[in-house]
C-alpha positions in Angstrom: 125.2 -93.6 32.6 127.5 -90.7 31.5 125.0 -89.8 28.7 122.6 -88.8 31.5 125.1 -86.5 33.3 126.4 -83.1 32.4 128.7 -81.0 34.6 131.9 -78.9 34.0 133.7 -81.3 36.4 132.7 -84.5 34.6 134.2 -85.7 31.3 131.9 -85.0 28.3 130.8 -88.0 26.4 130.8 -87.1 22.7 129.5 -90.3 21.2 129.8 -94.1 20.9 130.1 -96.9 18.4 128.2 -100.1 18.6 128.6 -101.7 15.2 129.4 -105.3 14.7 131.9 -106.2 17.4 133.0 -102.6 17.9 132.2 -101.1 21.3 133.8 -97.7 21.6 133.2 -94.6 23.7 134.4 -91.2 22.5 135.2 -88.6 25.1 136.5 -85.0 24.9 140.3 -84.9 24.7 142.0 -83.9 28.0 145.4 -82.4 27.3 147.1 -83.0 30.6 146.1 -86.6 31.1 145.3 -87.5 34.7 146.1 -86.2 38.1 147.9 -89.5 38.7 150.3 -88.7 35.8 151.1 -85.3 37.1 151.6 -86.5 40.7 153.5 -89.7 40.2 154.7 -90.0 36.6 155.7 -86.5 35.9 157.3 -86.0 32.4 160.8 -84.5 32.6 159.8 -81.4 30.7 157.0 -80.5 33.1 157.2 -78.7 36.4 155.6 -80.4 39.5 152.1 -79.2 40.5 152.3 -76.2 42.8 150.2 -75.8 45.9 147.6 -73.5 44.3 147.0 -75.8 41.4 146.7 -78.8 43.7 144.0 -77.1 45.7 142.2 -76.0 42.6 142.1 -79.6 41.3 140.9 -80.9 44.7 138.1 -78.4 44.8 137.1 -79.1 41.2 137.0 -82.9 41.8 134.9 -82.4 44.9 132.4 -80.3 42.9 132.1 -83.1 40.4 131.4 -85.6 43.1 128.9 -83.3 44.7 127.0 -83.2 41.4 126.9 -87.0 41.3 125.7 -87.3 44.9 123.3 -84.4 45.2 122.3 -83.0 41.8 122.1 -86.0 39.6 118.6 -87.7 39.6 118.9 -90.4 40.7 122.1 -89.9 42.6 125.2 -91.6 41.4 128.0 -93.3 43.4 131.2 -93.3 41.4 132.7 -96.3 43.2 136.2 -95.9 41.6 137.3 -92.4 42.8 141.1 -92.2 42.4 143.7 -89.9 40.9 143.9 -91.8 37.6 140.2 -91.1 37.1 140.6 -87.4 37.6 141.5 -85.9 34.2 142.7 -82.4 33.6 142.2 -80.0 30.8 144.7 -77.4 29.6 143.7 -75.1 32.5 144.0 -77.8 35.1 140.3 -78.1 35.6 139.5 -81.4 37.1 137.0 -83.7 35.4 135.9 -87.0 36.8 136.0 -89.9 34.4 135.6 -93.7 34.0 132.0 -94.5 35.1 132.4 -98.2 34.4 131.8 -99.1 38.0 129.4 -96.3 38.9 126.0 -97.2 40.4 122.8 -95.3 40.9 122.6 -94.6 44.6 119.9 -95.7 47.0 116.5 -94.0 46.8 113.4 -93.8 49.0 114.0 -95.4 52.4 117.0 -97.5 51.3 120.3 -96.8 53.0 122.7 -98.6 50.6 123.1 -100.5 47.4 124.3 -104.1 47.7 126.8 -105.0 45.0 129.9 -107.0 44.3 133.0 -105.5 45.8 134.8 -103.8 43.0 137.2 -100.9 42.9 140.9 -100.2 43.3 143.1 -101.4 46.2 144.0 -98.6 48.5 140.9 -96.5 47.8 138.1 -98.9 48.8 136.2 -97.9 52.0 136.6 -100.6 54.7 132.9 -101.2 55.3 132.2 -101.6 51.6 135.1 -104.1 51.2 133.7 -106.1 54.1 130.0 -106.1 53.3 129.5 -105.0 49.7 127.1 -102.4 51.0 127.7 -99.3 48.9 126.8 -95.7 50.0 127.8 -92.2 49.2 130.2 -92.4 52.2 132.2 -95.0 50.3 133.1 -92.3 47.7 133.9 -89.9 50.5 136.5 -92.3 51.9 138.1 -92.7 48.4 138.1 -88.9 48.0 140.0 -88.6 51.3 142.6 -90.9 49.9 142.9 -88.7 46.8 143.4 -85.7 49.1 146.2 -87.5 50.8 147.8 -88.2 47.5 147.5 -84.6 46.4 149.2 -83.4 49.7 151.9 -86.1 50.0 152.7 -86.9 46.4 152.6 -90.6 47.5 150.5 -93.3 45.9 147.5 -94.8 47.7 149.4 -98.1 47.7 153.2 -98.3 47.4 155.8 -101.0 48.0 158.6 -99.8 50.3 161.4 -102.2 50.9 159.3 -105.0 49.5 156.4 -104.3 51.9 153.0 -102.8 51.0 152.4 -99.3 52.4 148.9 -98.0 52.4 148.7 -94.2 52.5 145.9 -94.2 55.0 147.8 -96.4 57.5 151.0 -94.4 57.0 149.5 -90.9 57.3 146.8 -91.5 60.0 149.1 -91.4 63.1 151.2 -88.5 61.7 148.1 -86.4 61.0 147.2 -86.6 64.7 150.4 -84.7 65.5 149.5 -81.0 64.9 153.2 -80.0 65.2 154.8 -82.5 62.9 152.0 -83.3 60.4 153.6 -80.7 58.1 156.2 -83.4 57.3 153.6 -85.1 55.1 153.9 -82.4 52.5 155.2 -83.6 49.1 158.9 -82.9 48.9 158.3 -81.8 45.3 156.6 -78.7 46.7 160.0 -77.7 48.2 158.3 -76.0 51.1 156.2 -73.7 48.9 152.8 -73.9 50.6 150.8 -72.2 53.4 151.3 -74.2 56.6 147.9 -73.3 58.1 146.0 -74.3 54.9 147.9 -77.5 54.6 146.9 -78.4 58.2 143.2 -77.8 57.4 143.3 -79.9 54.2 144.9 -82.7 56.3 142.0 -82.2 58.8 139.5 -82.6 56.0 141.3 -85.7 54.7 141.4 -87.3 58.2 137.6 -86.8 58.5 137.0 -88.4 55.0 138.9 -91.5 55.9 137.3 -92.2 59.2 136.5 -95.9 59.9 132.9 -95.1 60.8 131.1 -94.0 57.6 128.5 -92.0 59.5 131.3 -89.8 60.9 132.6 -88.8 57.4 131.4 -85.4 56.2 128.9 -85.2 53.3 130.4 -84.0 50.0 128.7 -80.6 50.1 130.6 -79.8 53.3 133.8 -80.9 51.7 133.1 -78.7 48.7 132.4 -75.7 50.9 135.6 -76.1 52.9 137.8 -76.8 49.8 136.4 -73.9 47.9 137.4 -71.6 50.7 140.8 -73.2 51.2 141.5 -73.1 47.5 140.7 -69.3 47.5 143.6 -68.8 50.0 146.3 -68.5 47.4 149.9 -69.1 48.3 152.3 -66.3 47.1 155.9 -67.4 47.4 157.3 -63.8 47.6 154.9 -62.8 50.5 154.6 -66.1 52.4 157.0 -67.7 54.8 158.8 -70.6 53.3 158.0 -73.8 55.1 160.5 -76.6 55.5 159.0 -80.1 55.1 161.1 -81.3 58.1 160.1 -78.6 60.5 156.7 -77.5 61.7 156.2 -74.1 63.2 153.1 -72.9 65.0 150.0 -72.3 63.1 149.7 -68.5 62.8 146.0 -68.5 61.9 144.1 -65.9 63.9 141.2 -68.3 64.2 143.3 -71.0 65.8 141.7 -72.4 69.0 143.7 -71.3 72.0 142.1 -73.7 74.5 143.5 -77.3 74.9 141.1 -79.6 73.1 141.5 -83.2 72.3 142.6 -84.1 68.8 139.1 -85.1 67.6 137.5 -81.9 68.7 140.3 -79.9 67.2 139.8 -81.5 63.8 136.0 -80.9 64.0 136.6 -77.2 64.8 139.0 -76.8 61.9 136.3 -78.0 59.5 133.6 -76.0 61.1 135.8 -72.9 60.7 136.5 -73.7 57.1 132.8 -74.1 56.5 132.0 -70.8 58.2 134.7 -69.0 56.2 133.5 -70.7 53.0 129.9 -69.5 53.5 131.1 -66.0 54.3 133.4 -66.0 51.2 130.5 -67.2 49.0 128.2 -64.5 50.4 130.8 -61.8 49.6 131.1 -63.1 46.0 127.3 -63.0 45.6 127.2 -59.4 46.8 130.0 -58.4 44.5 128.2 -60.1 41.6 124.9 -58.4 42.4 126.6 -55.0 42.7 128.3 -55.5 39.3 125.0 -56.5 37.7 123.3 -53.4 39.1 126.1 -51.1 37.8 126.0 -52.7 34.3 122.2 -52.5 34.2 122.4 -48.7 34.8 
């Protein structure tokens, strides 16, 4: 399957060996291993991922998934989206890998692909685990889990005091609390992150892990929002330090001042991120066109 796919945010298949009993795939070498390694098994000689890098990785992984869902022909469902399958080059560019479980998506009037339930515990969408009906929204759920790992630094499934703790079950009630959801930030960040942006990324993650697959956003909307949020760089010397045990008020000028229920509040946050992302992209296009015109003269 990977031989049919080419994108900057997918690993590049160089070749293969199928001689005798040898079955080998050869990929490009990714210097920084996987996102899982840098979030959970950080070498002692390496600094933890900072906020800006985490957002760049999240946006890159989303673009790779968008290519699979909307640009590949036929579309591809990854089916094993997780941090250990997001590899990183020397510039921290995310590249999706491991297409061993990937499936071509439904075409024509088909709504899903029926298949054996395979994947990794903690990342599997509930409706797929129950029915074996695979859709693009199954990948969206898994991507939401990845976002939660990026923000919290916790694994999708951990054992705490001998009991299994799923990141979705642990974070879902906390994310509903707009004042205290900031406590979910990875302690390794040491408070160095923009509070308003972290809240909006949590909003996006909450939408991706919704129980009802039809209520999860399509990946193109996730890309648009994350591209914008990743562009909002955190600068430690000019930003207010945020403690992981305290949540101040969101100072965003676009914050809704009316009292809305939590579901509408999350929807609005994503709609705003979408609008800002579109505006940001338009500005980039205008700058690019202006530069091209100047150079052509």
